[in-house]
C-alpha positions in Angstrom: 76.8 69.1 78.7 75.6 70.5 82.0 74.1 74.0 82.0 75.4 76.8 84.2 72.1 78.3 85.1 71.7 80.1 88.4 68.4 79.9 90.2 66.3 82.6 91.9 63.2 81.7 93.8 60.9 84.7 94.2 57.9 86.0 96.1 58.7 84.8 99.6 56.1 85.8 102.2 57.2 83.7 105.3 60.3 83.4 107.3 60.1 79.6 107.1 60.3 79.9 103.4 63.4 82.1 103.6 65.0 79.3 105.5 63.7 76.7 103.0 65.0 78.5 100.0 68.3 79.3 101.7 69.0 75.6 102.2 67.6 74.4 98.9 70.6 75.0 96.6 69.1 78.0 95.0 71.4 80.9 94.3 69.2 83.9 95.0 66.0 84.7 96.9 63.6 87.4 95.6 61.7 89.7 97.9 58.9 91.9 96.5 58.6 95.4 98.0 55.4 97.4 97.8 54.3 95.7 94.6 50.7 95.1 93.4 51.0 91.4 94.2 49.7 89.0 97.0 53.4 88.2 97.5 54.5 91.7 98.4 56.2 92.8 101.6 56.6 96.2 103.2 60.2 97.5 103.4 60.4 96.7 107.1 59.4 93.0 106.6 61.7 92.7 103.6 64.6 93.9 105.7 63.9 91.3 108.3 63.6 88.6 105.7 66.8 89.7 104.1 68.7 89.6 107.4 67.7 86.0 107.8 68.6 84.8 104.3 71.6 82.5 103.9 71.9 83.3 100.2 72.1 86.6 98.2 68.9 88.7 98.1 67.3 90.5 95.1 64.6 93.1 96.0 61.9 93.7 93.4 59.9 96.8 92.6 57.2 97.8 90.1 57.3 101.3 88.8 58.7 102.6 92.1 59.8 106.0 93.2 63.5 106.3 92.9 63.8 107.3 96.6 62.1 104.1 97.8 64.5 101.9 95.8 67.5 103.8 97.2 66.2 103.8 100.7 65.5 100.0 100.6 68.8 99.2 99.0 70.7 101.2 101.7 68.8 99.4 104.4 68.8 95.9 103.0 72.1 95.8 101.1 70.9 93.4 98.5 72.9 91.8 95.8 70.6 93.4 93.3 67.5 95.4 92.6 65.0 94.1 90.0 62.7 96.5 88.2 59.6 94.7 87.1 57.5 97.4 85.5 57.7 100.2 82.8 60.9 101.8 84.2 62.7 103.7 81.5 66.4 103.6 80.6 66.5 107.2 81.9 65.1 106.1 85.3 67.7 103.3 85.4 70.6 105.6 84.7 69.5 107.9 87.5 69.2 105.0 89.8 72.5 103.5 88.7 74.3 106.6 90.0 72.9 106.0 93.5 73.2 102.3 93.9 76.2 100.0 94.4 74.4 96.7 93.7 73.4 95.1 90.5 70.3 96.2 88.6 68.1 93.6 86.8 65.4 94.7 84.4 62.4 92.7 83.4 61.4 92.8 79.7 58.0 91.4 79.0 56.9 89.0 76.3 53.1 88.8 75.5 51.7 85.4 76.4 50.0 85.2 73.0 53.1 86.2 70.9 54.4 83.6 68.6 57.8 82.7 67.3 57.6 85.5 64.7 58.0 88.1 67.6 60.4 90.9 66.6 63.6 89.7 68.4 65.5 92.7 67.0 63.2 95.1 68.8 63.9 93.3 72.1 67.6 93.4 71.4 67.4 97.1 71.0 65.4 97.5 74.2 67.9 95.4 76.2 70.8 97.3 74.7 69.3 100.6 75.8 69.0 99.2 79.3 72.5 97.9 79.2 73.8 101.4 78.3 71.8 102.9 81.2 73.5 100.5 83.7 71.4 97.3 83.8 73.4 94.2 84.6 71.0 91.5 83.7 67.8 91.3 81.6 64.9 89.1 82.7 62.3 87.8 80.2 58.9 87.5 81.8 55.3 87.1 80.6 52.8 89.9 80.3 49.2 88.8 80.3 46.5 91.3 79.3 43.0 90.9 80.7 40.9 93.8 79.4 42.6 97.0 80.6 44.7 95.1 83.2 48.3 94.1 82.6 49.8 91.3 84.7 53.5 91.6 84.5 55.1 88.7 86.4 53.8 86.1 88.8 51.3 84.9 86.3 52.3 81.2 86.0 52.0 81.7 82.2 54.7 80.9 79.7 55.6 82.7 76.5 57.0 81.3 73.2 60.4 79.8 74.1 61.6 79.7 70.5 61.2 83.5 70.4 63.0 83.7 73.8 65.8 81.6 72.5 66.5 84.2 69.7 66.3 87.1 72.1 68.7 85.4 74.5 71.2 84.6 71.8 71.2 88.2 70.6 71.0 89.9 73.9 73.9 92.2 75.0 73.2 91.2 78.6 72.9 87.9 80.4 69.3 86.8 80.2 67.3 85.3 83.0 64.2 83.2 82.1 61.0 83.7 84.1 57.3 83.2 83.3 55.5 80.0 84.0 58.4 77.8 84.9 57.8 74.7 87.0 59.8 71.6 88.1 58.2 69.8 85.2 59.1 72.1 82.4 62.3 73.9 83.5 64.7 71.4 82.0 63.1 71.8 78.6 63.1 75.5 79.0 66.8 75.5 79.7 67.5 73.3 76.7 65.5 75.5 74.4 66.4 79.0 75.6 69.9 78.5 77.2 69.4 81.3 79.7 72.0 82.5 82.2 69.5 82.0 85.0 66.0 80.9 85.8 63.5 82.6 88.1 60.1 81.6 89.4 57.5 82.2 92.1 54.2 80.4 91.5 55.7 77.3 90.1 57.0 76.1 93.5 53.9 77.1 95.5 51.1 75.2 97.2 49.1 78.5 97.2 50.0 82.1 96.5 53.0 83.1 98.5 53.4 79.7 100.2 56.3 77.7 99.0 56.1 73.9 98.7 59.2 72.1 100.0 58.9 69.2 97.6 58.4 71.5 94.6 61.4 73.7 95.6 63.6 70.6 95.9 62.4 69.2 92.6 62.9 72.5 90.8 66.5 72.9 92.0 67.3 69.2 91.2 65.8 69.5 87.7 67.7 72.7 86.9 71.0 71.2 88.1 70.6 68.0 86.1 69.4 69.7 82.9 71.7 69.2 80.0 72.1 71.5 76.9 
């Protein structure tokens, strides 16, 4: 049976890649705004990129000020805002009252966590976000290096068996991110059965530079994956 996964390709830094992704068969393009990432854009450039996109745009933030999110959403008119950091349900609820687009919230799984991860705790976290106004939950990898936390864009996977349990019990549609590539995405979909898949580094030739062959292969492999 064919899967119904949607595809978001994230971390675009060049106009030519906006055009590439818009014509690739992907469903969404993700633009990082003022994030601690080599793939980030300032609000003005994100607005220009969004205006050139042929597919719906999701704008991403990491622990932002509420006013910045609202200002960018009013300017860009995205399909959704994705919160990638430690944003609380209370922050989301306040933001929900001021936005008319979807809100996606990343929930991070440690790279070194095993299948015995407490899926119930994740279900409770996602439920709290659902009550605050989140529309979709995104499972991403958190990698700890000393005192540094890398939350997204790491190219590192988490335990997919744990993610499968979380996705099955989640009160929200779950998007799978974290270390996906053209080579492993079909297996990821078969294992976790997510509503969507999301990646940045897995289709790049270098940080922020999308590789046309990898983008094409990723989309093809998602569309042909069976569950």
